[in-house]
N, C-alpha and C positions, 0 to 999 in steps of 0.2 A: 503493498500499500504506500510505502514511503517513496517518493522520488527524491533520491540523493544530488546534492548539487555536484558539479564537474565529474559526472559519471558516467560509463558506458553501462545502461542499465540493463541491457542483453547479458552482458559478460557479467555483471553484479548477480543477476538471477542464476547464473549457472554456478558461480563460486560461493554465493552466500556472502553476507557481512559479518565483520568482526564486532562484537557488541562489548561495548566499554561499561563497566557497571559501577566502578569508583575510582578516586583518586586521593592520594596524599603527598604532600610536598613535592617533588618531580616526579612521581610515579603514578601510574595508573595500572589498572587491572581489568582484564576481560573476563566475560562469563565462562571460559575455561578455567580461570584461576590463575593465568600468566600475569607476572608483574612485569611493565614494561617501563623502561627510562624514556620519559617524554621530553626529547631532546628538541622539540618544536614548539613547546608551551601552548599545546593544543593546535591554535593556528596563530602562533606569534603572539599570543594575547594574556596567558595565564602566568603574568610576571611574578604574583605574589605566591605562586604554587597552590597547589589544591587542599582544600579541607580547612581553609582559614575561617574559623568560627565567628569571629568578629565581622566578617563581611556578610556572613550568613545572618548574623544577629542584626545588623544594620538594617537588612532588607526586611527581615520579619518585624522590628520595631516600625518601620517606616509604613509597612504593609498594614500594621494594626492601627496606625495613626490616621494616614491618608493614603491609601494604596495607588490612587490615581487622581488628577485632575489636569486639564488642558493649560496650556498658556497663551489661549486666544481671548479675545473681549477684555483685554486690560487687567487679565489675571495671571498670578503667578502662586508660586509655592516655595516653602522655606528652603528646602534642600536645594532646588535648581537656582535661586538666587545666591545662596552661600557658596555652591559649586563655581558658579560663575566669576563671583569675586574670587576665589582660592585659585583658581586658573589664570586670572589675570594677575596675581601675584605671583605664580609659579613661572608664568613666561617672561623670560629676562628681556629687558629692552637692549636691542643691538643697534648701534649707528642712530640712536636718536630716534627708533621707531618703538611704539609702545602697542601691546595688546591689552586693552581695556574693556574689550567686548567680546562676547562667545554667543553662537547661534546653536543652538541644540538639535541634533538627530538622533537616530538610533544606530547608526551604523556609518562606517567609512564611505560606501558607495553613495548613500543619501547625503552624506556631507560634501561630496564632490558635486553631485548634481547641484547642490545648494551653491557651491563656488562658481558654477557657470551662471547660475541667476545672480549672484551678487556681481560678478565681473562684468556681465552684461548690462545690469541696471546701472552700475557705478559710471560706465563710460555714457550711457544715455544721458543720465543727470549732468554729465559734464560737456553734453552737445556734441558728442561724437559717437553717435550711432552705429557708424561703420565700423567700429572696432570692436568686431565680435569674434575674430579668429584666437583661437586658443592653440597653442603649440605644446606637444607633450613629447615623448620619447618612445622608440620602438621598444618592446619588450617591458614596458613600465606595467604596473599594475595599479589602477585606481578604483576598482570596484566591478559590479557586474550588472549594475543597472543600465540603462540606455546610455546616459550620458557617462557614466563612470566607465564601462567598457568601452565607449569611443574614446574617451581622454586615456585609457590604458592602450597600450599598444601591442597586445596580444593578438598575433595572427589568426590562432583558433578561435578566439572568440570574435574576430572581426569577420570572421567567415561564416557566421551564423547571425541573421537577424539584420542585414544590410547595414553593418557598422563599418567604419565610424558614422555618425549623425554629421550633417553639414556643419562646418565653420571650427573642425577640429582637425589638425595637422600632426605630423610627427617628423621628428629628427632621429638620429642613429644614437644608441645609447654610448656612454663613456665606458666601454669595456675594452680594456687594454689588451687583453690576450686575443680578443676576436677582432679588433679593428685598429690597431697600431701597424705602422709600416715597419719594415725590416729595419733595425738598428734604432728605431726611434724611442727616445727615453719617456718614461712614464711623465715627466714633468712636460715635455713637448706635445706628448699627446693629449694631455689633459687640456692644454690651452687650445690645440687644434679641435678637439671634441667639441668644447664649450662653443667656438666660432660656428659651428653647424647651425647653433640659435641664430647666430647673427645672419649667416647665409640665408636662412629661411625666412627671417624678418625682412630681410632686403628683396627677396622673392616675391613674398606677398604684398608688401609695401608696410612701411611702419604705422601709417595712419589706419591700419585695418587691423593689427595686431593687438588684442586686448592683453593676453597673458601667457606666462610659460608656466607650467606646472611639472613638478618632477618630486621623487621620492630622494631623500639625502642618502640614502643606500637603498638600491632597488632591492625589495625584498623577494616576492613571488618570481621575479626574473631570474635569481639565482644567486642573491647576495651579491650584486655588482657594486663594488667600491670604487667610485670614481677617484683619479690622482688629486693629490693636494692642490694642485694648480686649477682644478677645473671650476670649482664654486667661486673662487674670486674673479675669474673671468666671465663667469654667468652674471654675477653682479654687476660687472662693468658694463655689459650688455643691455641688461634691462634698465639701467640707469640711464645709458645713452639714448635710448628709444623710448623710455617713459613708459613701458609695459610693466603691468602688474607681475609679482612673482608668488606662487603659491607653493608652500613647502608640504607636500603629502607626507605627515607623520603618523598614518595609521600604524605603522610597526615601529617606528624609530623612536617616538616619544615617551615619555614616563620612563625612564631610564635603561632602555636597551642599549643605548650607546654611551651610557655614563653621563647623561645629562638629561634634565627634564624635559628639554626639547633640543633635537638635533642641530636646528639650524645654529645653536649657539655654539655648538662644538666645531661646526665648519666655518662660523663666522659670518654668514650671509644675512642678508635683511629682508625678510620675506613680508609680503602684504597680507596675506591669508596662509593660516596652519591648519590643515585637517588632521583631526585626531580621532581615536576610538581605540579598539581593542584594549591596550593596557591601562587606560583611565579608569577601568573597573577590576582590571585583571580577568575579563571575560566572564565575570560572574553574572552580571546583567547587561544586556545590549544597550550601549550608549556610545554616541559619537557626536562630533560637532566641527566648528569651524571658528579660530580664535581669528578675530577681525582686527587688522590693525588699524591704527588712528586715521592713516590717509583714506581707507575706504569707507570706515565708520563714520567719519565727520561729514562726507558727502551723503551717505544714505539718511542719517539723523537729520541733518540740517535741511536738506533739499530734497528728500526721497518722498516724504508722505509716507503712505501706506505700502509697505512691502508686501506683495501678494504671493508669498510664499510660506510653507511651513509644514509641519507633520502633526498628526495626533498625538504621538509621545515625544515631541519637542519638549524637553524639561521634565521628562518623567521623574516623579517624586522619589519612587523606589529606586531608579537607577542612579540618580544624584546623590541620594543618602549612601549607596554603596559606594560611589567614587569618592565621596568624601572620606568614607572609612579607610578605602584602600590607599588614599594619597596620606593619610596619617599612619597607615601601617608601615608604608615605603618611607616615610620620614623616619618614623620611630626606630626601624631597623636600619637605616642609613643605607638602603639597597643601591642607590643611584651613585654615592660615593664608592661603595663596595665594588659595583661594575667598574667604575672609571680607575679606581686605584688598586684594586687587588684582582677580582676573579677574571676582569676583561683581560689585563695584561697575562695573567696566568694561561687563560686559554689561548691567547695569541701565541705563546711560547710552546704550549702542547702543540697546537696546529703545525708550527713550523717543523716539527720533528715528524710529521706526515710525509713532508717532501721527500724523504727517503725512501718511501714505498714505492716499488716499481709501477703501481697503477696511477700514482698522483702526479700531475704535470704542474698544479700549483695548488696552493693553500694559504687563505688569507681570511683575516677577521676584523672586526670593529665591534668594540664591546662584547657584549654576548649575541653576536652574530657572526656566523662564519661559514665557509665554502671550501671545498676541495674539488677540483678538476680532474674527472678521471681520463687517462689517455692512454692511446694503443703503445705508442713509444715515447717515453719519458725524455730520452735524449733529444728528440727532435721536436717534441710535443704535438706529436701527430695525433689527432682525434680518431677515435671508433667511428664506424659507419653509423649514422644515427639509426637506421632501421634495426641494427642490433641490440639497441635499447640496454645497454650495460648499465646505465643508471637504475633502471627497473631491477636489474639482477641483483645489483648491490642493496636496492631498498627491499628486496625479498630476503635477502641475508639478515638486514637488519630487524624486520618484523619477526623472524625465525629465531632471532638471538636476544630478544628482549629490549629492542632500541628503535625508537621512531625517529627517522633520519629522512629527510625528505630529497627526492630525486627531481631535479629540474633538469630534464636531457640527461647528460653524462656530468652533470655538477650536482654534488651531494651537498646538502646545506643543513644547518642546525641554527636553533635559538632557543635556548634553554632558559626555564625560569630564572629570574633575577635572584631567586633564594637559593641557587645552586652553590654548594659549597666546592672549595678546591679538592676535598676527598671524592665529591662526587663528579667532578670534572675528570679525575683520574678514573674513575668508574666508567665513565662515558667513553674517555679515551681508549682504554681497552677493549670495549665492545665495538668501537669504530675500526680498531685496527684487526679485529678478529673478522669483522664484516668484509674489511678490504682483503685479508687473505683468502676468504672463502671465493671472493669474487674473482680473484687472481686465479684461483685452483679453477674455476669455471672456465674462465675466458681461454686459458691455456688449454683445458681439455678439449673445447670446442674449436681449436684451431683459429681463435681471432686475433692472436698475437704470434 
């Protein structure tokens, strides 16, 4: 009866579904009693780990006080107002730009749909209605609604449903391994990759471009980490042409990269910041957009009624859980822990995986990391895509009590922020075992 997301339903009917029954800390258990180390935090979201009673208590208390009321008709509720103020306090000022306003949704997808509405309304109010085009990147992920999937650059999603919708175009992603020229340094590549944005702006016409949207680190695309030179050049370009910058931090915010918001880590100055997932550690659906002062001032002072919103915008239970989650993260020092302790430790451990004959590259930022599986390590030769070596490796991961995601032949992780050094060691042991089993498989099949 259950139509699963991103699933081949015929294949699922033949194989059956894995049923997850409970979770505690960084582990989940299935209906067969197997304990599995969840190195993906559910879907990048269970930052505080499973089984946090105070988050459940916050939900229960709010459910018993006010389970729901809408935010339409000049109405609000206490948790929504408190959370908006708390998020404004957490979002750091960078380069004189402030985030004093929040628009709430229930997901990252809804939040990015909201961004399209906000951006186009902003330019309409400034008397430039022709500025409608939003530029994104290939292999980016910005949700699965019509606008979210269009903003994203996933070819498989665009192949279904006549996507992207008009007014959204894409440039190449800043993926050094795939797009660098022979002998090109990472620094030089970062600048060149950023200038693909400038080329696209000039191709369309600067007076027609509304915004550029990007993830600080591309998540679902395979943990694609841009070179250090990329974001400064992007900032120069958006400043030069006066377009808005949207930082999609659905994955990267709330400590994943060792900062409350990732734009602070990379030093750029967005106008809008998309968030979801980690704001409640996934316990209750909640998303939103941090609206910078540049956009908010125009909307508030010139906009009149903004004809957009959701039934669950500012849902009191979701906002109460988010407030409890932020208190938990602060009390346990999880953001600092990722930045100063477990993030660097994970990076050092991932570096050792480069010695494995299957690994062409291994890299990480905070508690996000990826390894690239290759046919020939010395030459960096990839496997033929149809072999689906990443899926072979993923199968061994599930079979050995580890959730590690395959994006093509790129194996990625994003463990809960509560993960300890000892648990990172445990995880690394599982990863090595699964790489060894995959290596045995590909040799036995004659793929190397």
